[in-house]
N, C-alpha and C positions, 0 to 999 in steps of 0.2 A: 807317322805322325809330320807333318812339316818340320822340315830345320829351318830356325829364323836364320836370317842372315841379314844384318843393319843394313840400310839402304843408305849405305854414306855418299854413295856420288849425288843422290837427289838430296842428299841434308847438305852438303856443302855447294851444290848449286843454289840452293836457296839462303842461305846462311853467306856463302860469299860474292854470288853474283846477282840476284835478285834483292835481297833486303840490303845487303852489304853491313851485314855486320862487323866487321872490321873497324869500320868507322864510327859505326855505333856503339862499338864499344868504349872506343878512345875517350868520346863525348860524355862516359857516364863516369861518377866520382869514382863508384867501384869495380871501372873498367880497364882498370891500365894493367892488370896481370892478365887480360882474356885477349892476349895477344893473338894474332894466327896460328905460330908454332904451337902455343900451350892450347889453342883450342880442338889441332887436329889431334893431339896428341891424348887428350880428353878424349875427345870424340873414338878414338882407334883404340886404347883401354876399354872405354866402357862396352864398346860392339865385341870385344874379347870376352866379356865378363860375360854378358847375355848369351852369346853364338855358345860359348862354350860351358858354362856353367848354368844358367837359369831354363834354357831351352831345352835341355834332355830332361828337366825335369816337371816339364807344364804335362806332358800325358801322366807317366806315373802320379805324379799331386794330385789331379782330376779321378783317378782311379781308386788311389788311395782316400783320400780326403784328410779332414781331420778328426783327431779321437777326443773324446770327451769321457770324462768321469770324476768322481769327486770334485765338482768345480775347478777341475785343471783342465786344459787343451794342451793335446800333440799334435804338431804338425807333421805332414806329411816327410817319410824319409828323403834326406838330402836337403831341407829346407833349413835347419838347424845350422848344418856346414856352410850352407849356401848364403844366409844372412852374417855368420862370421866371416865371411870373406866379404861382402857387402861392407860391414862396416869398417873390419881391415883396414880397406881400400880408401876408407876417407870419403864412401858417396854421399853419405847421409848430409854432414853438411858441406855438401859442395859449395853451395849459394848461399851459406849461413855466415855471419861475422865472424873474422879471424880471432877475435876476444873469447868466443864462446869456443872456440876450436873448428873453427871451419876454414873452407879456403877462400871464403870471399869474393868467390865469382858470383857476375849478376843472374839473376832468377831466371834468366832465359836459359841459360843452359841447363840449368836444372829442369827444365821443361824437356828440351832434349834427351837430357838420361832419362827421363820418364817415360816417354816415348822408346826409345830400346828396351828398358825394363819390362814394360808392359806389354809390348809386341811379342818377348820373348816369353813372358811368363805375366800373365795382369795377376794372377791370385797371390804369387810370391810380392808383385808391384804394391798390392794393395796393404803390406803390412809397414812399410817405411813412408809409403803414401800418406796414410793416415797421421802419421807423427809427423809432416810437413805442415799441415792444416793446425795442428797443434801448437807445433814452434813459432808458426809465422802469430798465433793468436799471442801466445805469452810474449813474442816480440815486440807485437805494436802497444798492446797493452796490460801489459804485467808491469810492476814497479821494478826498482833496480833490484830489489832481495830476491823478488822471483826471478826474475831474468838470471840472477849468477846462481840461485840455488837450482834452476830446472835446465836451463840452458845447456850448459857443458855436456852431461851424460846424453839430452838429447840428441845433439848435435853430434856425436861422439856415434851414435847408436846403439849405445850400452842400454840406452832405456828408450821406450817407445812410445806412443801417443793416441789417444782417439779424442773424438767428439761426440757428446753424449745426448743427443737432442729427443729423440721419437721415442715416445709411450704407449702402450697399446692401444691406448684412445682417441691418439693424435700421432698425424705424423706430421705435413706441410702446416697445419694449425697450431704453431707452436701457442698459440693462448689459451690453449686448454692445457699445458703443461701444469701436472699437479704436484712434480716432486716438489718437497718443502726442503727450508735449510734454518736450523734455528742457531740462532747466535748462540757462543759459547764464551766461558769468562776469559778464556786466553785470547780470545779474539778472533778463534778459527770456528766453523759453521758444520751444525750435524747434519749431515745430509744423508734424507729417507727418499726413498722412490724406486721405481723398476723403468729401465732404459729397456727398449727391443732394436734389436736391429745394428747393433752395434759391431762395426768392421773392425777385425782386428783387438777387439775388448778382452781378447784375453787368448794367450798361447805360449809357447816357452821359447821365443827367441832370443828375449831379454830380460833382463833381471829386475825390471820395472817396465810398468805402465802409468802414463799420466794422463790420466780422464780429464777432459773440459766439459763441465756437465753445467745443463740450464737447470735451474731451482727457482725456487720463490722465497722472499724474506715473508715472516709473520705477517707484516703489515701492507705488504707488497699490492699496489691496485691492482684489479682484476685486468684479463687479455694480456696484449702483448708489451704493455707500459708496465706490466709488473715481475718483471722475468730479469735474474741475474745469473751470473756466468762464475763458476768456481773452478778451481784445481782439487782435483781429488786423486793423489798417487795410491795405486794399488798396494805399494807397498809405503809406509810412512818414512820420512825423509829427514833424516837430523839437521840440526844447524849447519854441522861441518859436511853435509851433503852424503853421509854414509846412510846405510839403510835400518829403518829401525824395525818396529812390529810389524803384523801385516793389517793394514786397513780392512774395515767392515765394507769391504766389496766385494759381492759374490755373484761369481758366473753359476746362474741354475740351468743354462742349457743354451745349445747352439743349435741355429738353425740347420735343417735339411734341403739344400737348394738346389734350384734348376744346373746351375753352373757355379763358377768359380770356387769348386767344391774345394781347393785347399786353404781359402781364406777362411777363417773363422768369423762367424759372425753372431755375436753373444746376444743373451739377456742377462743384463747386468741390476743385481738388487743392490741398492746402496740401503743400507741397515745401521740408520745415523752414523756413518762414515764421516772420519772428518776432513774437512775440505777448506779452502781457503778462497776466499772471495779475488777475482780478477777483472778489471775497471769497476765503474760505479755501481753503486745498486741502483738495480731496476733497468740497467742499461747493459743487460749481457747481449739483449737480441743484437743491438749494433754491433756489440763486437765479435758477437760470434758471423756475422758477415764477412770477416776478414777470412776465419777459416772457411766458409762458404764460398766464397770468390776462388780461393785456391781449391777448393775440391770440387770447384764446377770445371773451372778449366782443365785441372786432371783429368775431370771424366769425359771430357772433349777430346782430349789425347788420346781415351779409350776408344773412341768412335776410330780414331787413325789408325790407333792399334791394331783393331780387330779386322780394318781393312786391308789392311798390307801383310797381316799376317797369313787372310784366309786369300788374298790376291797370291803371294809365294807359293802357297800350296796348289793353288787350282791352274797356276801358272804351267809348274813343273807338269802336273798329271796330261794339262792338255797339249802339251808337246809328245808324251808320252804313248798316252791312250788314241789306239788307234779307231775307227767306224767309218764304214760307209767311203764316197769319195765325194770329193768339195765337189760343189754344182759347178763350178767354173771349169770342170777339168782334173784328170789327175795331179796332186803335186809330188805325191811320194810314188811314181808307176813301180818303182823296186818293191815297194810295200806291199803287205795283202789289202791294204787300205790307209788312206790317208788320219793324218794326225787330227784329233778333233779341234785344234786350233785353226784349221782351216776354215773350218764352218764359220758362217756369219753370225750364228745366232751366238756360238759359244766365244767370237770374239768379243760381241756386245758385251756378255757377261766379265770376261776378263778387263775389258776398257774402261766400263763402270765403275771396277774395283778398283783399277791404275787411277783413275780419274779424283774417285772421290780419295785414297791415301796419298796422293800428292797435291789436290788441291786442298785437302783437308790439313794438309801438313803446311802449308803455303800459311793458310789462316791461322794457324795456330801460332807459327813463329813469329808473323806480324802482330799478332795478340802479344805476346811473348816481349816485344819490345815496348808493347803499352807498360807491359808489368814490371821491365824494368826502371822507367820513367817515373813508376808510380812507388818504386820501390825506395829509389832515389829520393825520394818527397820525404819519404819517411824517414831513412837512413840520415839526411840533411836537415832534420827538422822544419822541413819548408811545407806547410800545410798546404798554403794556395797550390804548390807543383803537385802534393799527392792529390788533393780532390781533383782538379784537372785530370789528370792521368787515370785516376778512379773513374771518374765519369766516364771518359773516354770506354776504358774497359770495361765499366758494368754494361754500355751499351751492346759489344760485341759479345760478352760473357752468354746470355739466354741462346743466341743465334750459335755461337760455339757448340755449347754444351746439348740445345736440343736439336740443332737439325746434324751435324755430325755425329752424334749417337745413332737419328735415326738411318743415316746415310751407312754409318759403319754396321748396322744390324744389317742392312739390305747386301750391302758387300758381303757378308757374312754367310749371309742366306746362297747369294749366288755362288760361293766358292764349294758350297754343298753341292746344289744345282749343276757345276762344270762336273762333278765326280759321277753324277746319275746314281744310281743304286749305290756305289763305294758310300759316297758323301753321307750316309746314312747310317754306316757300317761306325763302330766305335775304334777300330784300330787306325783307322788312318787321319783320325785326329782333325776332321773338318767339323763335324756335330758339336764337337766341344768349344771350337772357337765360335761357333752360334749361339749354344749356351750360355758360353762367358760373356757373350757380347747384349744378351737379351736385357741384363741387369743395366747396363748402362743408359738406356731411357727410363727408369725408373727413379736409382737412388739419386740423393740430391738433387731432388725435385724432378717429377715428371716430366713430359716434354708438356704437358697441357700448362702445368707450373712455369715452365720456361717460357712458354708462349705468352701467358697472363701476366707474366714479369716485364717481357719483351713491349708488346704491346700495351698493357694497361698501366704499367708503372714507367716504366724507361722513354715510350714514347707518347702517350696520352698525358700522365699527370705530371712527370717532373720536367720534360722539356717543350710541351706541346707541339712536337713534330720535331723538334731542333737537332733531335740525336742523327733524325732520318737527312735530314736538310743539310747536316755535317759531313755525314758520311759518303752521302751521293754525291754533294760535291767534289770530294775526292775521286769519285768514280768519273764523273762528268770533266773531270779537267785532265785526267786521262784519255777517255775520249774523244776530248778536242786537239788533244796533242798529237795522235794518231790519227785523227779521220784522213790525211793527205797520203798514210802509207798505205802503198797499194795493196801489201801482203797481211796490214792490220785492221785496214777499211773496214770488214765485217765486223769484227769483234769491236772495234770503236763505237761503231754504225748501233749495234743491237744493245751496246753499255749505254750509250747516251739516252736510247728509248726508254728503256728499263728504269734508270737512273731518273728520268722524268715520271715514269708511270709511280714509282715507288712513294712517289713525295704525293701524288693526285688519289693513290689510295689510302695513304696515311689521312689524306684531308676528307673524304668520303666519308672514312670509318669513324672519323672526328667527329662529322656532324650528322651522321646517322645516329651515334650515344646520346646525342642530347636527347634524342625521341626515344631511343630503344636502347636502355642499360645492355639487355641481354647481346644486344647487336658484337659487342667487343668481344666475350669469350665465345661467341660463336664464329667470330673472324678470327678469332687469337693463333691458332694452329695454321690455317693458310698461312696469315701474315708473316708465322715464324718461318714456314718452311720455303715462303716466298722469297723471303729476305735471305733464306741460306741459299739456293740456287743463284740471287742475282749477287751474292757476295762471293762466292765461289765462283762464277764465271769472271770475275773480274780480278781476282787471283790467275786464273788461267791465261789469262790476256796479257796480264803481267809476265807471267812466264812466257808465253809466247813472244811476247816482243822483247824479252833477255837473249829468247834464244837464238831471235832472228837476227839481233846485233852480233851474236857470237858465231854464229855462222857466216856472217858477212865478216867480220874481223878479226875471227880465233879468240878462243878461251880456253876455260881450264879443260874441256871434255872434248871428247872426240865428236866431230861432226854429227855421225848417227845417234848419239846423245840428247841434241838440239833439235835433230827431224823427228826423233818420238816424241819430244816435248809438244812440237808443232803439232804433231797427227793427234796428239791426245787432246789437245785445245780445239781442236776444229772438233771430235769425237762429242768434247763435253758440248759446245755448241750446237750443236746439229741434235743431238741424242738426252742430252739430260736440261739445258738450259730450259726447252720448251714447255718441261713440267710446269716450270712458273707461271703459265698463262691459265693452267686450270686451277691453280691455287688463287690468281687474282681474280679470277671470275668467281668463282665460290666466296671469297671473303666478304664481297659488297652485296653477297645475298641477304635480304630480310632473313630474320633468327624465326620467322614464324613456324618455316618446317622444322625448326630441332626443338621448339617450345610449345606448339600448340596441341600438341598430344596428350591427353589426359594419363596421368600414371599409372591407373587401373588399365587402360587401354595398351598399355605396353605389349600384353600377352594374353590371352584366354584361355581357361582350364577347359 
């Protein structure tokens, strides 16, 4: 099994030299304590915990899985002890307010933490990860009493949280939610219904689980406009914060899954369980998006995690495994054969993994700065500021979630391919990474849902193309600034061309949709992937620009590090960015070839 090693050098390169996080933190109202020395210490300690505690549990957790019996779930051996260490270290509340027991650090530090946790052991990361969404929802939409009651134990990690959306008859189409909420005399609600696919819905890591549940009031209007949101604790909480009797929330089973087997995915039955409304009646779906945005960014991180983990395993193997001689001549004449890393096709796979992991990390860290500003808007009660940065982040979210999870899955599959037949064998751990990565393109909205959200909602309906114009404006500005730099001209030229094309394609789809509504859905996947390739190209060009400058003027890293950045950027522009051209061609094709075939003609007996 690959032993995870936190890529701290690359993380610090992005944090300090590419995105200047020290200046970013200094300008935040909650960033004064995130000075460079503190941030560096946090990175070192988190890396140590992930490498020494979580990574060794990854393979054993997959082999053992979770145990279910009599409505209770037992996590794999070592998980409970690891979670106790995680909570004792204060990791859960790293980016939450000090008034609830957190450390008050910016949200972006929590994202960096999540990447290390997830790369070391994604199944483990699911438990505290789901809690973050529940915590953020209560923070933004709960009243003062709810925050005071639920936030301290959630921040401490003594309790955990979930989000209960999906039901047997509906997933993404939440307008079909049937769970009922009956008002009670004491102001609470009796919640009745079944929720499925509830990650961390039942486990033995914490003393209580706080479920955030979508349900309908008796007089609610139909569809999405009639959904409310409720806090439903597994164990009832007394006014003084102590635990009372068991609530009527029953785990009837856990799913038998392809991957992330150490993470319990529960079927929960709410049998007139006591719940408390959060946010306004029939406004639950709006409040729920607080959780979904957190979850989608977290899932985007998963794409980077699995690309990084698989790359680390594949790179070590490629340096040791020997097969044939390199076509350009012997590289290791004293050995029986050359290591496979000397073969161009193996390098293609390794460099794809490296480009995805490091390019995706840059995309995530950039978006995390947007999230910091958005959170500051909430903390400062500045709705205008919150809305500005929420809109900016909202455009990037489906690109991050959809594109990075698809690329993370590709990288995980390439890791297996580097191993050849050994990659298919369980004990090497590469097939586990691929199995674990597969869910990332499905949950929190499939890639198709992200594509429709990006093109249909964010680009065409909400902004009429303005979101694309603003983002490509930033890319075009970078291109113009570096067009005369001989070392960067190639990147600048390509980026200028793609930025212009992105806007043209958006307009063509917008015009086509007037006559052919299906054209939006037909184009959406290609639009998402095109957007992802161009966005990653910008961040690779940005890294190349910084690396080139540091080579000339000196930087925190050795010259070899910066040269590797330049080489990987060249590879990305030569071998991965050209894929965008195919997506550009396909997205503007008419929908006829998709929609004209009759349903009964798809197959014949």
